[in-house]
N, C-alpha and C positions, 0 to 999 in steps of 0.2 A: 478416364479421369484426367485431370489437369492440375498441375501445381502451379500456383501463382503467388507472387509476392510483391510487396510494396512497403516503402519506408516513409513515414511522414517527416516533415521537416524538423520537427522536435526529436527525431530518432526512434520513435516507436515503430517496431517492425511488424508487419502483418503478413501472415503466411496462411495459405489455404490449399486443401486438396479438393477440388471441385468434382462432384459426381452428379451428373444430371439424372442418373437412374435411382439415386437414393431417395427415400421418402422422408427422411428427417434431417436435421442440421445440428450440429454440435459446436459450440463457441466457447472459447476459454481464454483467461489471461494467465500466462505462465510467467511468474515473477521469479527471477534469479536471486532468491534469498531464502535462507533457511538457518537452522541451528548452527552451521558451520560459519556463518557470517556474524555470529554474535560474540559479545565479550562477557566476561564473568558478571558484570554489573547489569547486564540485560539478558541474561540467560532465560531462555523460554519466550522472549518477546515476539519472535516470528509467529509462533503458534498463537499466542495471546492476541496479536494484531489480526490474524486471520478471523478470529471470533468477532473483533471490533469492527471489521469491514461489513458485517451484517447488521450493525447497530444504528444505521442511519447516516444520511448525508446532509448537506445544507438544503437540498430539495425534497428529501424523502425522510420520513421516520422509519424506525426499524420495522414497524408494523407495515407500513406502506411497501417497503422492500419485499417482504415475504408475501403479502397479498398480490403484488403485481406479479411475481414469479408464479403464484397459483393461478392467476387469471390467465396467464400464458400457457398454462398447462405444462410448465417446465419441469424437467427433472434435473435439479440442480444441487450443487454442493461445492465443497472446497476441502482441501488438505494441505498439510505442511509436513515437509521432511527435512532431512539434513541438507538437501541441495536446493530445494524450491518451494514455492507456495503456489498453489494452483486453484483458480476460481472457474467453475464451468457450468454450463447448462445445455441440455438437449431439449430441442423444441420442434414444432412443425415449421417447415420452411417460411411460411407466410409471416412468422414472428420474429425473422432474423433482425430486423432493424430495432424493434422495440426491446428485444432482449440485449442486443448489444448496447443500447442507450442505458439500460438498466445496469448492466455489468460495468460499463465505463463510469456511470455515476458512483457505483460502489467503490471503485478504485481511488476515489477522492472523498474518504469518509469524514465525518465530523470529529471523531475521537473526543467525544464530550467526556468531561470529568466525571459527570454522575454515572454514565454508562461504563466508564473504565472501572469505577469503584465496584459497581454491581457485578460486572463480568469477572473482575479479579477473584471474587468468591467462588464463581463457577469453576475457574481454572484451577484453583487450589483444590476444590473437591475432586476435579478430574484427576489431578496428580495423586491425591490420596487414594482414589478408587484404583488407579493404575498400580499403585505400590501395594495394594490390599488383595489383589487378585492374581492368580497364576498368570505368568511365572514371576510374579512379585518384583518387577523391575529389572529382572536379569538382563534383559536387552541392553538397557543403560549401563549396568555394572560391567558387562563384558567389553562394551565399547571403550568406556573410560579406563579399563585396565589395558586393553590392547593398544589404544591409540595415545593414551597419556594426554599430553598438552596439545596434540594435533587437533585442528577444528573438527574433525570427524568423531572425536571423543565426546562431543557435546550432547547433551539430552535435548530432544525436540520440545518436551514439555517444560524444561527447566525444573527447578526445585520449589518446594513450598516456600523456603526462605527467599529465594531470588524473585519470585513472583510477589511475595508479600512486601519486599523492599523496593519494588519497581515503581518509580513515580510516573505519572502519565506524561510529563515533560520528556522523559527519556524515550518513551514510546513514540511521541510526536517526532522527536529528532531522528529516530531510527526510520520511521516511515519517510521523512524527507530525504534521507540518504538513500534508501534501498528501492524505493517506489518511483524512481525517475523513469520516464518513458524509454530511456535508453536500456533500462534494466527489465523491461516487460516485453513480452511477445504476444500479440493477438493472434490466436490460432483458431482456425475454422475447418470443419470437415463435413462431408455429406453433400447434400443439395445446398450449394452456397452461391449466392449472387455476388460475386467478388467486387464488381464496380460498386455496387450498393454498399457492400461492406466497407470499402475504403472511404466512401462518402460519409457514412455513419461515423466511422473512426475519426474522420477529420473534425466532424462536428462535435463528437463527444470527448475527444482525447486531443485534439490538435493544439489546445492551448496549455496543456501541462508544461511546466517548466522542467528543463533537463538539468541534472547535475551528474558529477561523476559517480559511479557506483562500482568501484573496483572490487574484485574478489581475489584473494590469495588461495592458491590451490597447490599447496606443497605436496610432494609425494609423501607416502606414509609407509614407514618400515614398522610394523606392529611388533610388540613385545610378545613373549610367550610366558603367561602367568597363570596361576591357578588360584581359585578363591572359592570358599564354601560359605554361602549365607544361610544361617540357621533361621528357618521359619516353622516353628512347631505347629502352627495351625494348619500347615499344608498336609494333605493326605498322600501326595505323590512327590517324587524328587524330580526336579526339572534341571536339565543339563544344556547349556548353550556353549558351543565352541566357535571361535572366530579366528580365521586365518586370511592371510593377505591373498588377493586375487587380481585379475586384470581389471583395469579401470575402464571408464567409459570411452575412452579415446584409443584403447589398446585393441588392436585387430584379433587378439587372442580371446575377446570376450565371447565370441560365438562358440569357440572351443570349450570355454569355461561353462557356458550354459549347458552344452551337451554333456560334459563331464558330471556336472551337478545332476542332470537327469538320470544318468546311469547310476550314480551312487545313491541318490537321496530322493528320487521321485516318490510320490505318495503311493504309487502302486507299481509293483514289478521292478523295482530298483534293487540294488545290493542290500541296502538298509532295510528294505521291506522284508526280503526274504530271510535276513538274518536276524531281525529283531522284532518285527511286527507279526508276520505270519506265524512264527512259532509261539507267539504269546508272551515273549519276554518283555515287551514294551507296548505302551498304548499308542505312542506316536514316536516316529524317528524320520527325520528328513534333512536334506542338505540342499542348500539353494546358493546361487551366485547373485551378488548385487554389485552393479558397477556405479561408482561415483566418479566425480571430478578429481582426477589426480590419484585416485586410490579406489580399489575394488575389494571385495570380500566374499570368502565362502562362509556361510553361516550354517551350523549343524544344530538342530533341535532334537531333544530326547526327553520323554516323559515315561516314568515307570514306577513300579512299586519300590519304595525305598530300599528294601532288602535286596532288590535286583540291581541297584545302581552300580556297584563295583563290577559286577560280572558284565553287565551291559556296556560299561565304559571299555572294558577289555574287548568285548566283541566289536564295539564301534572302532576302536583304534586298530584292531586286526583288519577291519575292511579298508581303513585308510592306508595302512602299511602295505596291504596286498596290492593296492592299485599303484602305489609308489614302486613296488618291486616288480610287478608283473604287467601292469597296464590293464587295458580292457580288451575285449574281443571285438571282432568285426560285427558279430550278431548283436552285441550290446550297442555298438555305435549305430548300427542301422535302426534298431528300435528307438533309440533316443532321437534320431532325425526324424523318424515318423511322428513321434510325440510333439517335438518342438514345432515342426511344420504344421501340423494340425492345429496347434495353439496359435500359431501366427495367423493361419488363414481364418480360423473361427473367431479370433480376437478382432479381425478386420472387417467382419461382415456388418458391423454397426458402426456408424459414423463416430460414436464415442471412442471405441477402440482405436480408431485411426487418429482422433484427436490427440489422444495421450502419446501415441507413437510419433506423430509429427512433432508435437510440443517437446517431447523428450529428446528427440534427435536433434531438433534445432537448438535447445537450450545446452546440450552437451557437446554437440559438434558442428552446429551450424550447418547442418546436412539434411537433405530431403531424401528419404529412402521409400521406395515402393514395397509392396508386399513381395513382388518378384525379386527385388534386391535382396530382401531378408531370406527368402527361400533359397536363393542361389548361394548366398553366404553360408547357410547352413549346410547345403549339400556339398560345398567344396571342402568341408572339414575332413581330415583324414586321422587315422590312429596316430600318425607322427605328430600331427598338431595337438592332440590331447596329451601325448607323452611329453611334449614340450611344455605345456602348461603345468603339468604335475611336477616336472623338474624345476621349473621357475618358481612355482608357488606350491611348495610341499604342504599338504594338508596336515601332516603330523606336527608341523610348527604352528602351534595354535595357542590361543588363550581360552581357558575353560573355566566356566563359572558353574557351580551346583547350587541350587536353591531348593530347600525343602526341610524336612523334619531331621535329617542328618546333621549332626554337629560337625562331622568331618567326612570326607570321601577319599 
C-alpha cells in the first residue's frame, strides 16, 4: 500500500491509501464541522445541512443524485457528529471518476428554500422520534450537564425550537463559512488511481472559493452532576455516566481504549461479569471517545427499574476497584487481543481504512498504517493504564438516569 497526498491551489487537501490488491474503492469528503462549531441561534444546523446536501445541486435534482448513485452501484451515506460531517461512497474502481464528480457536485448544493422548508419537517420529526425512544435523549442531557457551555455540550440534532426558528439564510451563511475547501479533505482508500483522483478533484473542486474556517478547541474540564429524568412510559431505567478522558491528540488514547475494553466490552469485561452475566442488567458497557481538545469515557446501563440502585452500586464498585487496585496482566493481554483484532478486521475493507484515514488526518494531520496502530497498542503497559486512571478518574462523572423512576 502507498500513501499519497496533494493540495489544490484553493487549499483542498487530497489524501489516499492506494492498494493495488483491493477490489473496491471508497471515497469521501471529511468536513471539519459539527455541533461544536455552532452557536445557539443555529443549533443543529450541521446535521440539517447534511440532509440538504442530498437535495440537489445547480446541475442535478435530488432524484438525479440518488439515481446516479444507484446506477453506479454505490454503497453511500453521510453522518454528522460533534466534530465532523462525512459524505462517502464505496464503489467498483472503474467508477472512481464518476463517483467523485457526483460527490464534488453535492458539496456545492442549491439549498433551495422549498427543499429547506420540506426537510425542516423531517428533521423535527427525527428529533421527536429521538426523544420518544430509549434512552429518551439521555446522551444529550449528560453532555449538556457535564460540559455546560463548552462546545462539546451541544446536541448534534439541535432542538425542535432551534430547528423551527432556523431561517434558510442562516444555513446558507453557515455553509459559506464552514464548507471552504480549506476545511474539507478528500479521502480515498482501496484500489485508487491517485493521479486520476487529483485530476477529477481539480475539475470538480478547483474553482471553489476559500474562506477562513477557524475552530476553537478549548480543553474541557467536565462537571460532576446528577440528574434523574422521569419517563413513566419507559419499561426500563437507563443510566449514562460521562467522565473526562484522553483527547484525540493525547498519546494516552490507546491506553484509554484498552482500559475501556477491560471494564466495559460487550463480552468478557468486568461489567459483563458483574452485571450482565448474572442477569442484573440487560446491557452494561463502557467506551472511550476521543474528540478535539477533550475525550470522554461513557458508561451505559439498562436494567429493570427496581434493580437500578443496586446496579449503580455494583457499577460504582467496579470503577472504584480499578482506581484502587488497577487491572491484571491477563486482563491487559486479553484487551490487546480484542483491540488488535478489531483494528485488523476493520481494515480489511477499503471503507474501514477510509474512516481511519479521514479521522487521523482531521484530528492530527497524521497518516497511520495498520501496523502503526498495532504497535501502539502492543506498547501499552499496566503502568500506562494506571496513569490514565489517575489522570482521568472514572468515579468523577456526570450521571443521568432516565426511566420510570422519579428519583434514583
